[in-house]
Backbone as JSON, one array per atom type, in Angstrom:
{
  "sequence": "MAIVKASTFNFRDAKGQVSHLRQYVIFTTGTAWVTAMQTLRTDVAALSNASVTSEDEAPLANAYGATGQFQNVEDKAVMVFQSSVGALHRYQIPAPKAAIFLADLETVDAANTDVAAWAAAVVANVFDRNGVAIAGFIGGQRARRKNQRRFSIWTKNPALTGPGE",
  "N": [[21.28, 21.99, -10.81], [19.05, 21.58, -13.54], [19.26, 17.98, -15.13], [17.54, 16.43, -18.1], [16.85, 13.27, -18.64], [17.33, 10.64, -21.48], [15.54, 7.71, -20.55], [15.3, 4.01, -20.58], [13.37, 1.27, -19.97], [13.36, -2.47, -20.91], [12.01, -4.8, -22.08], [10.97, -8.03, -21.54], [8.87, -11.07, -22.75], [6.98, -13.7, -22.45], [7.28, -15.43, -24.65], [9.84, -14.3, -24.95], [9.9, -12.07, -27.05], [10.83, -8.79, -27.23], [11.16, -5.77, -26.32], [10.34, -2.26, -25.91], [10.17, 0.7, -23.06], [10.48, 4.3, -23.21], [11.1, 7.18, -21.47], [11.5, 10.66, -21.03], [13.79, 11.76, -18.23], [13.88, 13.92, -14.95], [16.19, 15.62, -13.27], [18.25, 16.8, -10.23], [20.87, 15.31, -8.47], [22.32, 12.16, -9.04], [21.55, 10.57, -6.85], [18.69, 10.85, -7.32], [17.65, 10.29, -9.42], [18.23, 7.87, -9.17], [16.78, 7.34, -7.26], [14.3, 7.69, -8.67], [14.13, 6.45, -10.92], [14.0, 3.98, -9.69], [11.67, 3.52, -8.23], [10.07, 4.22, -11.09], [10.19, 1.74, -12.1], [9.02, -0.27, -10.44], [6.67, 0.13, -10.8], [6.08, 0.24, -13.3], [6.81, -2.72, -13.78], [4.31, -3.78, -12.63], [2.27, -3.45, -13.87], [2.99, -5.09, -16.03], [2.51, -7.99, -17.74], [5.14, -9.08, -19.06], [8.37, -9.61, -18.31], [10.73, -7.01, -17.06], [13.94, -6.31, -18.04], [15.95, -4.62, -17.96], [17.34, -1.52, -17.52], [18.03, 1.25, -19.12], [20.38, -0.29, -20.81], [21.33, -1.54, -18.1], [21.31, -4.21, -16.68], [19.34, -6.47, -15.72], [17.75, -8.74, -14.95], [17.66, -12.5, -16.42], [14.69, -12.9, -17.62], [11.92, -14.15, -18.93], [8.87, -13.19, -18.95], [6.01, -13.73, -17.53], [2.56, -15.82, -18.09], [-0.31, -15.1, -19.18], [-3.24, -13.59, -19.95], [-3.16, -11.15, -21.28], [-0.35, -11.95, -22.66], [1.78, -11.01, -24.7], [4.14, -9.43, -26.4], [3.06, -7.63, -28.45], [0.69, -6.98, -27.15], [-0.32, -4.24, -25.98], [-0.84, -1.4, -23.16], [-2.19, 1.21, -24.19], [-0.89, 4.76, -22.97], [-1.92, 7.84, -21.99], [-0.7, 11.3, -20.97], [-0.77, 14.34, -20.24], [0.92, 17.58, -21.08], [2.54, 19.84, -19.3], [1.69, 21.81, -20.55], [-0.33, 21.5, -22.37], [0.62, 19.73, -24.58], [-0.01, 15.4, -25.86], [1.24, 12.96, -24.5], [1.87, 10.04, -25.18], [2.34, 6.59, -23.62], [3.69, 3.07, -24.06], [2.67, 0.15, -22.55], [3.66, -2.99, -22.33], [2.82, -6.22, -22.5], [0.35, -5.8, -20.99], [-1.15, -6.78, -17.85], [-4.39, -7.84, -17.59], [-6.1, -7.22, -15.57], [-5.46, -4.28, -14.87], [-7.47, -3.6, -16.74], [-10.58, -2.18, -16.91], [-13.65, -4.32, -17.16], [-14.79, -4.54, -20.48], [-11.87, -5.36, -21.44], [-10.91, -3.48, -22.75], [-10.91, -0.58, -21.8], [-8.35, 1.48, -20.13], [-8.78, 0.8, -16.1], [-8.99, 3.47, -14.91], [-8.57, 3.45, -11.87], [-7.82, 1.63, -10.5], [-5.37, 0.8, -8.27], [-2.73, -0.36, -8.88], [-2.46, 1.0, -11.85], [-2.84, 3.94, -10.28], [-0.48, 4.69, -9.04], [1.67, 4.08, -11.23], [0.73, 6.24, -12.58], [0.73, 8.3, -10.37], [3.94, 8.56, -10.48], [4.77, 8.48, -13.12], [3.8, 11.36, -13.17], [5.0, 12.85, -11.38], [8.16, 12.32, -11.63], [8.72, 12.11, -14.79], [9.24, 14.13, -17.44], [9.3, 16.19, -20.41], [11.5, 16.39, -23.58], [12.23, 18.57, -23.45], [12.38, 19.24, -21.18], [9.89, 20.02, -20.05], [7.21, 19.3, -17.49], [5.1, 16.8, -17.53], [1.38, 16.87, -17.05], [-0.31, 15.57, -15.9], [-2.63, 12.28, -15.6], [-4.22, 11.44, -18.33], [-5.74, 8.52, -19.81], [-6.15, 5.62, -20.47], [-5.67, 2.94, -23.24], [-6.52, -0.42, -24.72], [-4.11, -1.47, -27.3], [-3.82, -3.32, -30.19], [-0.61, -4.28, -31.68], [1.64, -5.75, -34.44], [5.16, -6.76, -33.88], [8.03, -4.32, -35.11], [9.87, -5.43, -37.23], [13.02, -5.21, -38.8], [14.34, -6.16, -42.11], [17.23, -6.29, -43.95], [17.74, -6.79, -47.2], [19.88, -8.1, -49.24], [19.86, -7.31, -52.94], [21.53, -9.22, -55.79], [20.06, -8.35, -58.43], [19.95, -5.08, -59.25], [18.0, -3.72, -60.18], [16.08, -5.36, -60.39], [14.59, -6.75, -62.12], [14.16, -8.76, -62.07], [13.69, -12.72, -60.7], [15.64, -12.22, -57.25], [19.14, -13.1, -56.43]],
  "CA": [[20.97, 22.46, -12.03], [18.46, 19.7, -13.4], [19.48, 17.37, -16.01], [16.8, 16.02, -17.92], [17.92, 12.37, -19.71], [15.71, 9.93, -21.69], [15.87, 6.19, -19.84], [14.8, 3.24, -20.84], [12.72, 0.08, -19.33], [13.47, -2.6, -21.56], [10.63, -5.29, -21.37], [10.69, -9.18, -22.48], [7.26, -11.85, -22.45], [6.25, -14.88, -22.12], [7.49, -15.54, -25.52], [10.85, -14.41, -25.5], [10.18, -11.4, -27.63], [11.08, -7.76, -26.6], [9.91, -4.61, -26.34], [10.8, -1.39, -25.01], [9.35, 1.61, -22.67], [11.54, 5.39, -22.75], [10.81, 8.58, -20.82], [12.62, 11.56, -20.21], [13.43, 11.66, -15.88], [14.79, 15.13, -14.98], [16.83, 15.11, -12.09], [19.32, 16.92, -10.03], [21.39, 14.72, -8.34], [22.12, 10.91, -9.47], [20.2, 9.5, -6.32], [17.55, 11.37, -7.45], [17.74, 9.78, -10.86], [18.31, 6.49, -9.23], [15.74, 7.04, -6.62], [13.44, 8.18, -10.32], [14.4, 5.17, -11.66], [13.89, 2.64, -9.07], [9.38, 4.03, -8.13], [9.13, 4.25, -12.43], [10.64, 0.11, -11.86], [8.06, -0.92, -9.67], [5.54, 0.63, -10.65], [5.19, 0.04, -14.07], [6.7, -3.81, -13.24], [3.16, -4.35, -11.71], [0.9, -3.1, -15.17], [3.15, -5.78, -17.07], [3.24, -9.53, -17.35], [6.49, -9.14, -19.42], [9.81, -8.85, -16.86], [11.24, -5.23, -16.75], [15.33, -7.26, -18.5], [16.56, -3.45, -18.25], [16.65, -0.33, -17.25], [19.47, 2.14, -19.24], [21.65, -0.41, -20.57], [21.73, -1.95, -16.81], [20.69, -5.78, -17.32], [18.66, -6.54, -14.47], [17.33, -10.49, -14.62], [17.37, -12.3, -18.04], [13.75, -14.11, -17.48], [11.52, -14.61, -19.11], [7.37, -12.91, -18.43], [4.85, -14.44, -16.57], [1.44, -15.95, -19.2], [-1.85, -14.18, -18.77], [-4.17, -12.83, -21.13], [-1.91, -10.63, -22.45], [1.26, -12.91, -22.45], [2.38, -11.17, -26.01], [4.35, -7.42, -26.33], [2.91, -7.07, -28.97], [-0.15, -6.25, -26.34], [-0.35, -3.07, -25.71], [-1.79, -0.61, -22.75], [-0.97, 2.83, -24.91], [-1.61, 5.92, -21.5], [-2.58, 8.98, -22.53], [-0.67, 11.51, -20.4], [-0.85, 15.79, -20.57], [2.2, 17.95, -19.95], [1.65, 21.59, -18.06], [1.64, 23.54, -21.75], [-1.16, 20.81, -22.8], [1.18, 17.9, -25.55], [-0.09, 14.86, -25.75], [2.61, 12.07, -24.1], [1.76, 8.72, -25.47], [3.6, 5.64, -23.04], [3.1, 2.0, -23.78], [3.13, -0.48, -21.48], [4.24, -4.27, -23.13], [1.87, -7.69, -22.45], [-0.58, -5.38, -19.66], [-2.31, -7.29, -16.84], [-6.02, -7.86, -17.54], [-6.82, -6.37, -14.17], [-5.38, -2.77, -15.18], [-8.53, -3.31, -17.69], [-12.19, -2.3, -17.16], [-14.71, -5.47, -17.86], [-14.41, -4.36, -21.4], [-10.33, -5.67, -21.45], [-10.39, -2.09, -23.78], [-9.74, 0.4, -21.44], [-7.61, 1.42, -18.9], [-9.35, 1.37, -14.88], [-7.56, 4.61, -13.96], [-9.09, 3.78, -10.34], [-7.23, 0.07, -10.16], [-4.36, 1.44, -7.73], [-1.42, 0.2, -9.97], [-2.2, 2.36, -12.56], [-2.83, 4.93, -9.92], [0.3, 4.58, -8.25], [2.18, 4.4, -11.65], [0.41, 7.6, -12.83], [1.68, 9.49, -9.9], [4.88, 8.26, -10.45], [5.11, 9.3, -14.11], [3.74, 13.34, -13.15], [6.3, 13.17, -10.37], [9.25, 11.98, -12.21], [9.34, 12.56, -15.7], [8.99, 15.61, -18.43], [9.04, 15.76, -21.5], [12.7, 16.13, -23.69], [12.52, 20.04, -23.24], [11.88, 19.96, -19.61], [8.41, 20.51, -19.35], [6.44, 18.7, -16.61], [3.09, 15.68, -17.59], [0.86, 17.47, -15.94], [-2.21, 14.65, -15.45], [-3.15, 11.51, -16.43], [-5.44, 11.48, -19.27], [-6.7, 7.85, -19.69], [-5.64, 4.64, -21.48], [-7.2, 2.1, -23.81], [-5.53, -1.68, -25.31], [-3.78, -1.84, -28.73], [-2.84, -4.29, -30.55], [0.74, -3.39, -32.5], [3.4, -5.97, -34.37], [6.9, -5.48, -33.32], [8.65, -3.73, -36.32], [11.6, -5.82, -38.16], [14.01, -4.38, -39.77], [14.7, -6.56, -42.95], [18.18, -5.61, -44.61], [17.97, -7.76, -48.92], [20.39, -7.46, -50.75], [19.92, -8.23, -54.13], [22.2, -8.68, -57.54], [19.9, -7.49, -59.6], [19.46, -4.25, -58.5], [16.9, -2.71, -61.56], [14.59, -5.85, -59.96], [14.06, -7.06, -62.92], [13.79, -10.9, -62.15], [14.38, -12.88, -59.01], [17.07, -12.6, -56.63], [19.67, -14.55, -56.31]],
  "C": [[20.74, 20.95, -12.69], [18.7, 19.2, -14.72], [18.23, 16.59, -16.44], [17.64, 14.26, -19.07], [16.78, 11.38, -20.35], [16.47, 8.73, -21.06], [14.83, 5.38, -20.16], [14.48, 1.82, -20.61], [12.52, -1.09, -20.77], [12.12, -4.26, -20.94], [11.05, -7.34, -22.0], [9.42, -10.02, -21.85], [7.7, -12.63, -22.49], [6.91, -15.85, -23.39], [9.39, -15.66, -26.03], [10.55, -13.25, -26.67], [10.19, -9.83, -26.64], [10.74, -6.34, -26.3], [10.23, -2.84, -25.45], [9.97, -0.22, -24.34], [10.28, 2.97, -22.39], [10.63, 6.53, -22.61], [12.04, 9.31, -20.72], [12.37, 11.8, -18.34], [14.13, 13.04, -16.17], [15.01, 15.06, -13.48], [17.61, 16.78, -11.42], [21.11, 16.74, -9.18], [21.55, 13.13, -8.44], [21.84, 9.8, -8.44], [19.43, 10.05, -6.58], [17.17, 10.99, -8.38], [17.11, 8.42, -10.25], [17.09, 6.02, -7.7], [14.17, 6.9, -7.92], [12.63, 7.12, -10.63], [13.22, 3.52, -11.01], [12.2, 2.63, -8.65], [9.07, 3.27, -9.97], [9.94, 1.97, -12.88], [9.57, -0.31, -11.65], [7.0, -0.75, -9.71], [5.34, 0.6, -11.92], [6.15, -2.09, -14.07], [5.09, -4.03, -13.18], [2.25, -3.67, -12.44], [1.73, -4.17, -16.26], [3.43, -7.07, -16.62], [4.78, -9.38, -18.29], [7.78, -8.89, -18.21], [10.57, -7.99, -17.81], [13.14, -5.95, -17.15], [16.19, -5.71, -18.42], [16.78, -2.6, -18.27], [18.15, 0.26, -17.49], [20.54, 1.17, -20.22], [22.17, -1.47, -19.67], [21.43, -3.01, -16.56], [20.35, -6.02, -15.69], [18.26, -7.58, -14.31], [17.24, -10.27, -16.74], [16.52, -13.6, -17.8], [12.81, -13.73, -18.65], [9.82, -14.08, -18.9], [6.9, -13.49, -18.03], [3.57, -14.8, -17.9], [0.35, -15.42, -18.1], [-2.16, -14.21, -19.82], [-3.72, -12.72, -21.9], [-1.25, -10.44, -22.56], [2.1, -11.86, -23.5], [3.04, -9.43, -25.42], [3.96, -6.75, -27.55], [1.56, -6.22, -28.4], [0.14, -4.98, -25.89], [-1.5, -1.83, -24.68], [-1.3, 0.88, -23.31], [-2.26, 3.78, -23.66], [-0.96, 6.97, -22.32], [-1.94, 10.39, -21.07], [-0.99, 12.92, -20.63], [0.15, 16.25, -19.77], [1.31, 19.19, -19.25], [1.31, 22.56, -19.54], [0.52, 22.72, -22.65], [-0.39, 19.96, -24.18], [0.45, 16.9, -24.69], [1.21, 13.93, -25.09], [2.0, 11.12, -23.92], [2.32, 7.32, -24.65], [2.76, 4.09, -23.13], [3.31, 0.36, -23.24], [2.51, -2.0, -22.17], [3.14, -5.01, -22.98], [1.26, -6.6, -20.89], [-0.69, -6.68, -19.36], [-3.63, -7.31, -17.0], [-6.1, -6.94, -15.83], [-6.58, -5.35, -14.24], [-6.73, -2.23, -16.39], [-9.94, -2.56, -16.61], [-13.02, -3.98, -17.46], [-14.86, -5.29, -19.09], [-13.47, -5.4, -21.84], [-9.67, -4.79, -22.85], [-9.9, -1.15, -23.04], [-9.43, 0.31, -20.22], [-8.28, 1.56, -17.74], [-8.21, 2.11, -14.78], [-7.85, 4.8, -12.23], [-8.29, 2.46, -9.4], [-5.73, 0.99, -9.04], [-3.08, 1.15, -8.45], [-1.14, 0.81, -10.99], [-2.66, 3.51, -11.93], [-1.6, 5.56, -9.63], [1.52, 4.49, -9.97], [1.97, 5.71, -12.76], [0.8, 8.25, -12.39], [2.73, 9.66, -10.26], [5.35, 8.57, -11.98], [5.07, 11.0, -13.68], [4.51, 13.16, -12.38], [7.99, 13.46, -10.72], [9.55, 12.37, -14.03], [8.86, 14.11, -16.57], [8.93, 15.06, -19.69], [11.11, 16.18, -22.26], [12.63, 17.33, -23.73], [12.38, 20.95, -21.68], [10.79, 20.26, -19.1], [7.6, 19.1, -18.68], [4.96, 17.66, -17.03], [2.68, 16.52, -16.07], [0.42, 16.42, -15.0], [-2.44, 13.3, -16.02], [-4.45, 10.99, -17.64], [-6.23, 10.11, -18.97], [-5.78, 6.39, -20.39], [-6.51, 3.11, -22.23], [-5.85, 0.54, -24.2], [-6.01, -1.13, -26.22], [-3.28, -2.69, -28.71], [-1.97, -4.4, -31.28], [1.67, -4.94, -32.99], [4.39, -5.91, -34.63], [7.56, -5.1, -34.8], [9.85, -4.47, -36.1], [11.79, -5.36, -38.58], [14.7, -5.48, -40.78], [15.84, -5.87, -43.69], [17.9, -7.46, -45.9], [19.06, -7.34, -49.37], [20.39, -8.23, -52.24], [21.07, -8.37, -54.46], [21.88, -8.37, -58.25], [18.96, -5.97, -59.1], [18.4, -3.7, -59.17], [15.45, -4.01, -61.39], [13.57, -5.94, -60.9], [14.35, -9.27, -63.5], [14.18, -11.14, -61.28], [15.68, -12.86, -58.11], [17.42, -13.6, -56.27], [20.61, -14.05, -55.25]]
}
């Protein structure tokens, strides 16, 4: 019986900011899951300046990422895949290495060996949450997104008629 499990890689960039990448991995045995996660981790680490600090809550390394052209987790390489039923799946690689882009530094070079290796690992091991296989890599581009920070502010004046105290 195949099991679909959400798996997460956590990253830390050169400045100490964190990001994560989540995918669904399907497996039949524990050994198959470990092998799939090791393959995905190795291949995604080759694409990013950030350090992979943990995998599914298991700490790996408490290291900062490398400095490079895109050393911040706010810079992302957005990789687009298509499932076997036509649905699109986007995975964001934080702090991508400049070498994975074409000369314009915006478009991901699908012919790059690290990109091709990671795309092959995704197609072989990643499914959607319903167990539908990822069929192929479409392409990718660079995006810059501010980190989402959640703040909770408690005010003594809930009517907001004056300044908070």
